[in-house]
N, CA, C and O atoms as CSV, one atom per row, in Angstrom:
chain,resi,resn,atom,element,x,y,z
A,1,MET,N,N,-0.110,39.129,33.060
A,1,MET,CA,C,-0.145,38.311,31.875
A,1,MET,C,C,-1.099,37.143,32.102
A,1,MET,O,O,-0.823,36.282,32.937
A,2,SER,N,N,-2.202,37.098,31.385
A,2,SER,CA,C,-3.187,36.046,31.566
A,2,SER,C,C,-2.966,34.909,30.576
A,2,SER,O,O,-2.569,35.118,29.430
A,3,ILE,N,N,-3.236,33.706,31.057
A,3,ILE,CA,C,-3.047,32.510,30.241
A,3,ILE,C,C,-4.377,31.789,30.083
A,3,ILE,O,O,-5.146,31.657,31.035
A,4,LEU,N,N,-4.631,31.332,28.881
A,4,LEU,CA,C,-5.788,30.487,28.595
A,4,LEU,C,C,-5.281,29.045,28.599
A,4,LEU,O,O,-4.465,28.665,27.759
A,5,HIS,N,N,-5.764,28.256,29.539
A,5,HIS,CA,C,-5.346,26.860,29.681
A,5,HIS,C,C,-6.406,25.961,29.045
A,5,HIS,O,O,-7.559,25.963,29.477
A,6,LEU,N,N,-6.027,25.200,28.031
A,6,LEU,CA,C,-6.925,24.249,27.384
A,6,LEU,C,C,-6.586,22.862,27.917
A,6,LEU,O,O,-5.526,22.318,27.609
A,7,VAL,N,N,-7.486,22.288,28.716
A,7,VAL,CA,C,-7.247,20.973,29.317
A,7,VAL,C,C,-8.044,19.940,28.530
A,7,VAL,O,O,-9.274,19.971,28.508
A,8,ARG,N,N,-7.321,19.022,27.882
A,8,ARG,CA,C,-7.939,18.041,26.982
A,8,ARG,C,C,-8.012,16.637,27.566
A,8,ARG,O,O,-8.597,15.750,26.944
A,9,THR,N,N,-7.436,16.408,28.742
A,9,THR,CA,C,-7.397,15.064,29.303
A,9,THR,C,C,-8.127,15.003,30.642
A,9,THR,O,O,-8.298,16.015,31.322
A,10,SER,N,N,-8.545,13.810,30.997
A,10,SER,CA,C,-9.231,13.596,32.263
A,10,SER,C,C,-8.224,13.428,33.390
A,10,SER,O,O,-7.244,12.696,33.252
A,11,ALA,N,N,-8.467,14.105,34.501
A,11,ALA,CA,C,-7.605,13.970,35.678
A,11,ALA,C,C,-7.780,12.606,36.325
A,11,ALA,O,O,-6.982,12.219,37.179
A,12,TYR,N,N,-8.801,11.882,35.936
A,12,TYR,CA,C,-8.993,10.515,36.426
A,12,TYR,C,C,-8.027,9.546,35.736
A,12,TYR,O,O,-7.842,8.419,36.194
A,13,GLN,N,N,-7.413,9.989,34.635
A,13,GLN,CA,C,-6.494,9.148,33.862
A,13,GLN,C,C,-5.060,9.682,33.845
A,13,GLN,O,O,-4.108,8.902,33.871
A,14,GLN,N,N,-4.903,11.004,33.802
A,14,GLN,CA,C,-3.581,11.624,33.681
A,14,GLN,C,C,-3.472,12.801,34.639
A,14,GLN,O,O,-4.471,13.223,35.221
A,15,ASP,N,N,-2.271,13.333,34.806
A,15,ASP,CA,C,-2.058,14.418,35.777
A,15,ASP,C,C,-1.942,15.807,35.145
A,15,ASP,O,O,-1.429,16.730,35.777
A,16,ASP,N,N,-2.412,15.962,33.911
A,16,ASP,CA,C,-2.321,17.269,33.233
A,16,ASP,C,C,-3.065,18.370,33.986
A,16,ASP,O,O,-2.572,19.494,34.079
A,17,LEU,N,N,-4.241,18.061,34.522
A,17,LEU,CA,C,-5.002,19.076,35.253
A,17,LEU,C,C,-4.240,19.521,36.496
A,17,LEU,O,O,-4.187,20.715,36.788
A,18,ALA,N,N,-3.655,18.592,37.223
A,18,ALA,CA,C,-2.883,18.944,38.423
A,18,ALA,C,C,-1.709,19.851,38.064
A,18,ALA,O,O,-1.426,20.812,38.780
A,19,GLN,N,N,-1.033,19.554,36.970
A,19,GLN,CA,C,0.082,20.401,36.523
A,19,GLN,C,C,-0.420,21.787,36.125
A,19,GLN,O,O,0.226,22.793,36.420
A,20,CYS,N,N,-1.556,21.838,35.465
A,20,CYS,CA,C,-2.153,23.116,35.070
A,20,CYS,C,C,-2.447,23.974,36.305
A,20,CYS,O,O,-2.150,25.168,36.326
A,21,LEU,N,N,-3.026,23.360,37.318
A,21,LEU,CA,C,-3.395,24.108,38.519
A,21,LEU,C,C,-2.169,24.620,39.275
A,21,LEU,O,O,-2.264,25.609,40.002
A,22,GLN,N,N,-1.035,23.967,39.115
A,22,GLN,CA,C,0.192,24.426,39.773
A,22,GLN,C,C,0.699,25.737,39.192
A,22,GLN,O,O,1.346,26.511,39.897
A,23,VAL,N,N,0.420,26.000,37.924
A,23,VAL,CA,C,0.894,27.243,37.297
A,23,VAL,C,C,-0.229,28.272,37.121
A,23,VAL,O,O,0.018,29.376,36.635
A,24,TYR,N,N,-1.441,27.925,37.506
A,24,TYR,CA,C,-2.594,28.817,37.379
A,24,TYR,C,C,-2.388,30.081,38.221
A,24,TYR,O,O,-1.949,30.007,39.368
A,25,CYS,N,N,-2.705,31.230,37.643
A,25,CYS,CA,C,-2.623,32.516,38.346
A,25,CYS,C,C,-3.952,33.257,38.213
A,25,CYS,O,O,-4.750,32.960,37.324
A,26,THR,N,N,-4.180,34.201,39.084
A,26,THR,CA,C,-5.363,35.049,38.999
A,26,THR,C,C,-5.392,35.714,37.623
A,26,THR,O,O,-4.381,36.248,37.167
A,27,GLY,N,N,-6.542,35.680,36.971
A,27,GLY,CA,C,-6.677,36.246,35.631
A,27,GLY,C,C,-6.625,35.193,34.551
A,27,GLY,O,O,-7.011,35.456,33.412
A,28,ASP,N,N,-6.149,33.990,34.890
A,28,ASP,CA,C,-6.118,32.890,33.932
A,28,ASP,C,C,-7.515,32.280,33.790
A,28,ASP,O,O,-8.385,32.481,34.638
A,29,THR,N,N,-7.706,31.546,32.724
A,29,THR,CA,C,-8.964,30.826,32.482
A,29,THR,C,C,-8.631,29.407,32.069
A,29,THR,O,O,-7.734,29.176,31.258
A,30,ILE,N,N,-9.366,28.454,32.638
A,30,ILE,CA,C,-9.219,27.052,32.273
A,30,ILE,C,C,-10.418,26.659,31.424
A,30,ILE,O,O,-11.564,26.856,31.827
A,31,ILE,N,N,-10.146,26.100,30.243
A,31,ILE,CA,C,-11.194,25.611,29.357
A,31,ILE,C,C,-11.069,24.093,29.292
A,31,ILE,O,O,-10.013,23.566,28.943
A,32,LEU,N,N,-12.142,23.399,29.626
A,32,LEU,CA,C,-12.166,21.943,29.555
A,32,LEU,C,C,-12.744,21.536,28.208
A,32,LEU,O,O,-13.879,21.876,27.874
A,33,ILE,N,N,-11.941,20.801,27.438
A,33,ILE,CA,C,-12.381,20.341,26.125
A,33,ILE,C,C,-12.103,18.843,26.009
A,33,ILE,O,O,-11.336,18.283,26.793
A,34,ASP,N,N,-12.726,18.212,25.037
A,34,ASP,CA,C,-12.546,16.787,24.794
A,34,ASP,C,C,-12.751,16.008,26.098
A,34,ASP,O,O,-13.741,16.226,26.798
A,35,GLU,N,N,-11.819,15.098,26.431
A,35,GLU,CA,C,-11.937,14.281,27.646
A,35,GLU,C,C,-11.793,15.124,28.918
A,35,GLU,O,O,-12.146,14.672,30.007
A,36,GLY,N,N,-11.285,16.325,28.780
A,36,GLY,CA,C,-11.150,17.220,29.919
A,36,GLY,C,C,-12.482,17.601,30.554
A,36,GLY,O,O,-12.520,18.038,31.705
A,37,CYS,N,N,-13.568,17.438,29.817
A,37,CYS,CA,C,-14.900,17.745,30.356
A,37,CYS,C,C,-15.226,16.907,31.589
A,37,CYS,O,O,-15.987,17.342,32.453
A,38,TYR,N,N,-14.651,15.707,31.672
A,38,TYR,CA,C,-14.889,14.850,32.835
A,38,TYR,C,C,-14.345,15.468,34.116
A,38,TYR,O,O,-14.734,15.055,35.209
A,39,ASN,N,N,-13.462,16.441,34.007
A,39,ASN,CA,C,-12.869,17.088,35.176
A,39,ASN,C,C,-13.852,17.974,35.939
A,39,ASN,O,O,-13.557,18.400,37.056
A,40,LEU,N,N,-14.995,18.253,35.364
A,40,LEU,CA,C,-15.981,19.091,36.059
A,40,LEU,C,C,-16.373,18.501,37.406
A,40,LEU,O,O,-16.759,19.239,38.312
A,41,THR,N,N,-16.281,17.193,37.552
A,41,THR,CA,C,-16.661,16.537,38.807
A,41,THR,C,C,-15.454,16.124,39.640
A,41,THR,O,O,-15.615,15.468,40.669
A,42,HIS,N,N,-14.257,16.493,39.219
A,42,HIS,CA,C,-13.047,16.076,39.939
A,42,HIS,C,C,-12.814,16.951,41.160
A,42,HIS,O,O,-13.087,18.151,41.136
A,43,SER,N,N,-12.316,16.353,42.214
A,43,SER,CA,C,-12.079,17.078,43.470
A,43,SER,C,C,-11.002,18.163,43.343
A,43,SER,O,O,-10.977,19.095,44.146
A,44,LEU,N,N,-10.121,18.057,42.356
A,44,LEU,CA,C,-9.094,19.089,42.157
A,44,LEU,C,C,-9.704,20.460,41.858
A,44,LEU,O,O,-9.086,21.492,42.119
A,45,LEU,N,N,-10.923,20.460,41.307
A,45,LEU,CA,C,-11.560,21.727,40.941
A,45,LEU,C,C,-12.566,22.202,41.989
A,45,LEU,O,O,-13.388,23.076,41.718
A,46,ALA,N,N,-12.495,21.630,43.168
A,46,ALA,CA,C,-13.422,22.025,44.237
A,46,ALA,C,C,-13.180,23.461,44.699
A,46,ALA,O,O,-14.084,24.094,45.244
A,47,ASP,N,N,-11.974,23.979,44.488
A,47,ASP,CA,C,-11.634,25.353,44.867
A,47,ASP,C,C,-12.364,26.322,43.936
A,47,ASP,O,O,-12.137,26.308,42.726
A,48,ALA,N,N,-13.217,27.141,44.478
A,48,ALA,CA,C,-14.043,28.051,43.671
A,48,ALA,C,C,-13.253,29.229,43.095
A,48,ALA,O,O,-13.814,30.026,42.343
A,49,SER,N,N,-11.979,29.356,43.425
A,49,SER,CA,C,-11.225,30.516,42.952
A,49,SER,C,C,-10.749,30.373,41.504
A,49,SER,O,O,-10.251,31.338,40.923
A,50,TYR,N,N,-10.894,29.191,40.919
A,50,TYR,CA,C,-10.493,28.986,39.528
A,50,TYR,C,C,-11.582,29.464,38.578
A,50,TYR,O,O,-12.770,29.278,38.842
A,51,THR,N,N,-11.175,30.081,37.472
A,51,THR,CA,C,-12.120,30.420,36.406
A,51,THR,C,C,-12.119,29.242,35.442
A,51,THR,O,O,-11.145,29.007,34.727
A,52,ILE,N,N,-13.233,28.500,35.434
A,52,ILE,CA,C,-13.320,27.259,34.667
A,52,ILE,C,C,-14.543,27.310,33.752
A,52,ILE,O,O,-15.653,27.622,34.183
A,53,LEU,N,N,-14.308,26.997,32.487
A,53,LEU,CA,C,-15.383,26.874,31.507
A,53,LEU,C,C,-15.198,25.554,30.779
A,53,LEU,O,O,-14.083,25.048,30.655
A,54,ALA,N,N,-16.304,25.006,30.300
A,54,ALA,CA,C,-16.249,23.762,29.533
A,54,ALA,C,C,-17.023,23.959,28.237
A,54,ALA,O,O,-18.074,24.600,28.221
A,55,ILE,N,N,-16.500,23.407,27.161
A,55,ILE,CA,C,-17.177,23.503,25.870
A,55,ILE,C,C,-18.464,22.690,25.951
A,55,ILE,O,O,-18.424,21.473,26.133
A,56,SER,N,N,-19.595,23.359,25.817
A,56,SER,CA,C,-20.892,22.705,26.017
A,56,SER,C,C,-21.123,21.554,25.045
A,56,SER,O,O,-21.698,20.533,25.422
A,57,GLU,N,N,-20.687,21.704,23.812
A,57,GLU,CA,C,-20.860,20.636,22.824
A,57,GLU,C,C,-20.055,19.388,23.204
A,57,GLU,O,O,-20.495,18.262,22.968
A,58,HIS,N,N,-18.887,19.595,23.788
A,58,HIS,CA,C,-18.050,18.469,24.195
A,58,HIS,C,C,-18.650,17.776,25.415
A,58,HIS,O,O,-18.602,16.550,25.521
A,59,CYS,N,N,-19.212,18.554,26.331
A,59,CYS,CA,C,-19.886,17.968,27.496
A,59,CYS,C,C,-21.097,17.150,27.046
A,59,CYS,O,O,-21.305,16.028,27.506
A,60,HIS,N,N,-21.873,17.712,26.164
A,60,HIS,CA,C,-23.067,17.023,25.670
A,60,HIS,C,C,-22.688,15.705,25.003
A,60,HIS,O,O,-23.366,14.699,25.214
A,61,ALA,N,N,-21.635,15.685,24.212
A,61,ALA,CA,C,-21.205,14.474,23.513
A,61,ALA,C,C,-20.764,13.381,24.487
A,61,ALA,O,O,-20.788,12.200,24.143
A,62,ARG,N,N,-20.360,13.771,25.707
A,62,ARG,CA,C,-19.892,12.812,26.696
A,62,ARG,C,C,-20.894,12.615,27.826
A,62,ARG,O,O,-20.586,11.957,28.820
A,63,ALA,N,N,-22.084,13.177,27.683
A,63,ALA,CA,C,-23.146,13.075,28.693
A,63,ALA,C,C,-22.679,13.598,30.057
A,63,ALA,O,O,-23.020,13.040,31.100
A,64,VAL,N,N,-21.891,14.682,30.026
A,64,VAL,CA,C,-21.407,15.325,31.243
A,64,VAL,C,C,-22.276,16.551,31.504
A,64,VAL,O,O,-22.442,17.401,30.629
A,65,THR,N,N,-22.821,16.633,32.698
A,65,THR,CA,C,-23.650,17.778,33.066
A,65,THR,C,C,-22.756,18.974,33.378
A,65,THR,O,O,-21.787,18.870,34.130
A,66,CYS,N,N,-23.105,20.105,32.781
A,66,CYS,CA,C,-22.332,21.325,32.970
A,66,CYS,C,C,-23.292,22.459,33.329
A,66,CYS,O,O,-24.245,22.727,32.598
A,67,SER,N,N,-23.038,23.117,34.451
A,67,SER,CA,C,-23.913,24.218,34.863
A,67,SER,C,C,-23.786,25.389,33.893
A,67,SER,O,O,-22.780,25.523,33.196
A,68,LYS,N,N,-24.790,26.214,33.854
A,68,LYS,CA,C,-24.805,27.373,32.942
A,68,LYS,C,C,-23.603,28.283,33.162
A,68,LYS,O,O,-23.067,28.842,32.205
A,69,GLN,N,N,-23.177,28.437,34.406
A,69,GLN,CA,C,-22.060,29.344,34.700
A,69,GLN,C,C,-20.735,28.836,34.153
A,69,GLN,O,O,-19.797,29.616,33.988
A,70,HIS,N,N,-20.641,27.543,33.870
A,70,HIS,CA,C,-19.399,26.962,33.346
A,70,HIS,C,C,-19.451,26.654,31.857
A,70,HIS,O,O,-18.445,26.228,31.289
A,71,GLN,N,N,-20.592,26.858,31.210
A,71,GLN,CA,C,-20.737,26.517,29.791
A,71,GLN,C,C,-20.131,27.565,28.870
A,71,GLN,O,O,-20.212,28.768,29.120
A,72,LEU,N,N,-19.525,27.075,27.805
A,72,LEU,CA,C,-18.977,27.928,26.761
A,72,LEU,C,C,-19.242,27.238,25.430
A,72,LEU,O,O,-18.884,26.074,25.252
A,73,ALA,N,N,-19.861,27.941,24.504
A,73,ALA,CA,C,-20.090,27.381,23.174
A,73,ALA,C,C,-18.766,27.372,22.416
A,73,ALA,O,O,-17.939,28.268,22.586
A,74,LEU,N,N,-18.577,26.383,21.604
A,74,LEU,CA,C,-17.345,26.252,20.835
A,74,LEU,C,C,-17.071,27.513,20.012
A,74,LEU,O,O,-15.919,27.923,19.868
A,75,ALA,N,N,-18.117,28.120,19.480
A,75,ALA,CA,C,-17.971,29.332,18.670
A,75,ALA,C,C,-17.435,30.512,19.490
A,75,ALA,O,O,-16.844,31.434,18.927
A,76,GLU,N,N,-17.633,30.491,20.808
A,76,GLU,CA,C,-17.178,31.584,21.677
A,76,GLU,C,C,-15.702,31.450,22.072
A,76,GLU,O,O,-15.116,32.389,22.610
A,77,LEU,N,N,-15.113,30.300,21.810
A,77,LEU,CA,C,-13.733,30.059,22.216
A,77,LEU,C,C,-12.758,31.020,21.544
A,77,LEU,O,O,-11.785,31.446,22.167
A,78,THR,N,N,-13.001,31.360,20.305
A,78,THR,CA,C,-12.107,32.249,19.563
A,78,THR,C,C,-11.924,33.580,20.286
A,78,THR,O,O,-10.814,34.111,20.331
A,79,THR,N,N,-12.977,34.112,20.838
A,79,THR,CA,C,-12.903,35.379,21.562
A,79,THR,C,C,-11.919,35.293,22.721
A,79,THR,O,O,-11.176,36.238,22.981
A,80,LEU,N,N,-11.916,34.164,23.411
A,80,LEU,CA,C,-11.010,34.012,24.551
A,80,LEU,C,C,-9.544,33.967,24.134
A,80,LEU,O,O,-8.674,34.401,24.889
A,81,PHE,N,N,-9.264,33.447,22.943
A,81,PHE,CA,C,-7.883,33.431,22.463
A,81,PHE,C,C,-7.315,34.849,22.387
A,81,PHE,O,O,-6.135,35.070,22.659
A,82,PHE,N,N,-8.161,35.798,22.017
A,82,PHE,CA,C,-7.698,37.180,21.854
A,82,PHE,C,C,-7.754,37.993,23.137
A,82,PHE,O,O,-7.211,39.096,23.194
A,83,SER,N,N,-8.404,37.463,24.166
A,83,SER,CA,C,-8.492,38.202,25.426
A,83,SER,C,C,-7.447,37.734,26.450
A,83,SER,O,O,-7.425,38.220,27.581
A,84,HIS,N,N,-6.589,36.797,26.054
A,84,HIS,CA,C,-5.523,36.311,26.926
A,84,HIS,C,C,-4.176,36.527,26.224
A,84,HIS,O,O,-4.107,36.585,24.996
A,85,ASN,N,N,-3.123,36.643,27.010
A,85,ASN,CA,C,-1.786,36.881,26.461
A,85,ASN,C,C,-1.170,35.658,25.814
A,85,ASN,O,O,-0.412,35.777,24.851
A,86,SER,N,N,-1.490,34.477,26.338
A,86,SER,CA,C,-0.946,33.254,25.755
A,86,SER,C,C,-1.883,32.079,26.017
A,86,SER,O,O,-2.814,32.168,26.816
A,87,VAL,N,N,-1.610,30.973,25.321
A,87,VAL,CA,C,-2.435,29.765,25.423
A,87,VAL,C,C,-1.528,28.581,25.678
A,87,VAL,O,O,-0.493,28.424,25.031
A,88,ILE,N,N,-1.931,27.742,26.637
A,88,ILE,CA,C,-1.245,26.481,26.893
A,88,ILE,C,C,-2.256,25.362,26.710
A,88,ILE,O,O,-3.353,25.417,27.267
A,89,THR,N,N,-1.895,24.348,25.936
A,89,THR,CA,C,-2.756,23.183,25.771
A,89,THR,C,C,-2.172,22.050,26.602
A,89,THR,O,O,-1.014,21.668,26.434
A,90,TRP,N,N,-2.989,21.526,27.494
A,90,TRP,CA,C,-2.598,20.415,28.354
A,90,TRP,C,C,-3.223,19.163,27.780
A,90,TRP,O,O,-4.444,19.008,27.798
A,91,GLN,N,N,-2.365,18.240,27.256
A,91,GLN,CA,C,-2.891,17.014,26.641
A,91,GLN,C,C,-1.981,15.832,26.822
A,91,GLN,O,O,-2.294,14.736,26.358
């Protein structure tokens, strides 16, 4: 059972990302949106085993650099909703 995790807050301010990583399983995907885009540089995500994507438009609005491998266009998010069994929003 795969879960799509939507992380909307910065781990520099709140512990939502840490809680998300505690329940993360193989096959899950983490999407960084809104203030969650700041997490791209957080040490909690240093582990390369996580599948992490960030909404490119949200990164651009916050002047956060996002590598091509982690970018996801907002329009592509809908597809991920249907490719996972459930969605959790961390906010």
